[in-house]
C-alpha positions in Angstrom: -8.7 -10.6 -42.9 -9.7 -12.1 -39.5 -7.5 -10.8 -36.7 -6.7 -12.3 -33.3 -5.1 -10.5 -30.4 -2.9 -12.2 -27.9 -1.6 -10.5 -24.7 0.8 -12.1 -22.2 0.9 -10.9 -18.6 2.1 -12.0 -15.2 1.7 -9.0 -12.8 0.2 -5.9 -14.5 -3.5 -6.5 -13.6 -4.8 -3.1 -12.5 -5.6 -1.8 -16.0 -5.8 -5.1 -17.8 -9.6 -5.3 -18.1 -9.5 -1.7 -19.5 -7.0 -2.9 -22.2 -9.1 -6.0 -23.0 -12.3 -4.0 -23.4 -10.5 -1.5 -25.7 -9.3 -4.4 -27.9 -12.9 -5.8 -28.0 -14.1 -2.5 -29.4 -11.8 -3.1 -32.4 -12.7 -5.3 -35.4 -11.1 -8.4 -34.0 -12.1 -12.0 -34.0 -10.9 -12.8 -30.5 -8.8 -11.5 -27.6 -6.7 -14.0 -25.6 -4.9 -13.2 -22.4 -2.1 -15.6 -21.4 -1.5 -15.1 -17.6 1.8 -16.6 -16.5 0.9 -16.2 -12.9 -2.4 -17.9 -12.9 -3.7 -15.2 -10.6 -5.5 -12.8 -12.9 -9.3 -12.6 -12.6 -11.3 -10.7 -15.2 -14.7 -9.2 -14.9 -15.3 -9.3 -18.7 -17.9 -11.6 -20.2 -17.6 -11.7 -23.9 -17.5 -14.7 -26.1 -14.5 -13.3 -28.0 -12.4 -13.1 -24.8 -10.6 -16.1 -23.5 -8.3 -16.1 -20.4 -5.6 -18.8 -20.1 -4.4 -19.2 -16.5 -1.1 -20.9 -17.1 0.4 -23.3 -14.5 3.8 -21.8 -15.2 5.1 -18.4 -16.4 6.5 -19.4 -19.8 7.3 -15.7 -20.6 6.4 -14.0 -23.9 7.3 -17.0 -25.9 3.7 -18.2 -25.0 2.5 -15.7 -27.7 4.3 -17.6 -30.5 3.1 -21.0 -29.4 -0.5 -20.1 -28.6 -0.8 -18.1 -31.8 -1.1 -21.3 -33.7 -4.3 -22.1 -31.8 -5.9 -18.8 -32.6 -8.3 -18.5 -35.6 -7.1 -15.3 -37.1 -5.4 -15.0 -40.4 -3.4 -12.2 -38.8 -2.1 -12.3 -35.2 -1.5 -9.2 -33.1 1.0 -9.8 -30.2 0.6 -7.0 -27.7 2.3 -6.0 -24.4 0.0 -5.7 -21.4 0.8 -2.0 -20.9 -0.4 -0.7 -24.3 -3.9 0.7 -24.5 -5.4 0.5 -28.1 -7.6 3.3 -29.3 -10.3 3.0 -32.0 -8.8 2.6 -35.4 -5.5 0.9 -34.4 -6.3 -2.4 -36.1 -7.4 -0.7 -39.3 -4.2 1.4 -39.2 -2.1 -1.8 -38.9 -3.9 -3.5 -41.8 -3.8 -0.4 -44.0 -0.1 -0.1 -43.3 0.6 -3.7 -44.1 -1.3 -3.3 -47.4 0.5 -0.1 -48.3 4.0 -1.3 -47.6 3.8 -5.0 -48.5 5.3 -5.7 -45.1 5.3 -9.1 -43.4 5.3 -7.6 -39.9 4.0 -4.2 -38.9 4.1 -2.6 -35.5 4.1 0.6 -33.4 7.8 0.5 -32.3 11.0 -0.7 -34.0 14.6 0.0 -34.8 16.6 0.2 -38.0 20.0 -1.5 -38.0 23.3 0.0 -39.2 26.0 -2.0 -37.4 26.7 -4.4 -34.6 26.5 -2.0 -31.6 22.9 -1.7 -30.4 23.3 1.6 -28.8 25.4 3.3 -31.5 24.2 1.6 -34.6 20.4 1.5 -34.4 17.7 4.2 -34.8 14.4 4.0 -32.9 11.0 4.8 -34.5 7.7 5.1 -32.7 4.3 5.0 -34.5 2.9 8.2 -32.9 5.7 10.5 -33.8 6.3 9.5 -37.5 4.4 10.6 -40.5 5.2 7.9 -43.0 5.9 4.1 -42.7 9.5 3.4 -41.7 11.2 0.2 -42.7 13.0 -1.4 -39.7 14.9 -4.4 -38.7 12.6 -5.4 -35.9 9.2 -4.5 -34.4 8.4 -4.8 -30.8 5.9 -3.8 -28.0 2.8 -4.4 -30.3 3.0 -5.8 -33.8 1.0 -7.8 -36.3 2.1 -10.7 -38.5 0.6 -13.5 -40.5 0.0 -16.7 -38.7 2.3 -18.3 -41.4 5.2 -16.7 -39.6 4.5 -18.7 -36.4 5.5 -22.3 -35.8 9.3 -21.9 -35.5 11.3 -23.4 -32.7 11.1 -21.2 -29.6 13.2 -23.3 -27.2 15.6 -21.0 -25.4 13.6 -17.8 -26.1 13.6 -15.3 -23.3 11.2 -12.5 -22.7 14.0 -9.9 -22.8 14.6 -10.5 -26.5 11.7 -12.4 -27.9 11.1 -9.7 -30.5 14.8 -9.9 -31.7 14.5 -13.7 -31.9 11.4 -13.4 -34.2 12.8 -10.6 -36.4 16.6 -11.2 -36.4 16.9 -15.0 -35.9 13.8 -16.6 -37.2 12.9 -14.1 -40.0 15.7 -11.7 -40.8 14.7 -11.5 -44.4 11.1 -10.6 -43.9 10.0 -7.0 -44.4 9.1 -5.0 -41.3 7.7 -1.6 -40.9 6.7 0.8 -38.1 3.3 2.2 -39.2 2.3 5.8 -38.3 -0.7 5.8 -36.0 -1.7 7.7 -32.9 -4.4 5.2 -32.0 -2.7 3.8 -28.9 -1.0 4.9 -25.7 1.4 3.5 -23.2 0.1 3.1 -19.7 2.2 4.2 -16.7 3.1 0.5 -16.0 5.3 0.6 -19.1 7.8 2.7 -17.2 7.5 1.3 -13.6 10.5 0.2 -11.6 10.1 -3.5 -12.5 9.9 -3.0 -16.2 12.6 -4.1 -18.6 13.1 -0.5 -19.5 14.8 0.1 -16.2 16.7 -3.2 -15.9 20.3 -2.7 -16.9 21.1 -6.4 -16.8 18.3 -7.1 -19.3 19.3 -4.3 -21.5 22.9 -5.7 -21.6 21.6 -9.2 -22.5 19.4 -7.7 -25.1 22.3 -5.8 -26.6 24.4 -9.0 -26.7 21.7 -10.9 -28.5 21.4 -8.1 -31.0 25.1 -8.1 -31.8 25.3 -11.9 -32.2 22.5 -12.1 -34.7 23.4 -8.9 -36.5 26.8 -10.3 -37.2 25.4 -13.6 -38.3 22.3 -12.6 -40.4 22.9 -9.0 -41.4 26.6 -8.1 -41.7 27.4 -10.7 -44.3 24.8 -9.4 -46.8 25.2 -5.8 -45.6 21.5 -5.7 -44.9 20.6 -2.4 -43.1 17.1 -3.2 -41.9 
């Protein structure tokens, strides 16, 4: 299947050309960068690469809207601090075929109850040996374009992955796929990242609890 890659950014520019070049080595149809700051300037000249300098930072919900304009059958939505390595796209496709999943990714959590901290288990692609079914995928994931096109009004960057997986498509099958063909860049853990923002974590946990109670608890769904 034809695959498009979409990356949103607004400040992490130092390694972005390196990330783009790494994606262009993969068997992908196109690589789009959506720059919410309008300030990024790339030195890459490749007909498969397209830079969108946005007039406003719409956050990561840009991914879901712009994905409908991409030509790929499958869409990879990737953070701007993840460096792909050769074989990643093939691993994602192979994992989707093996599991029958609707969404596959490199990071996710399995749900067991309404408390995000106490009732979820985290799984990361480079430390698992077999595909793990989860309730949501984040950081970098692949899905069919057929799963785009839902209403994204009100979506915030801090929980866009939960919105996709728990609110829009709670019944779809999601897996974390084992692969070592990627790495996090240091920017993933810098002082401005969501990882270190306690307020964002709190809001994220509240969103999780709300949609767990609405879409998971009634049917006792655990993923």
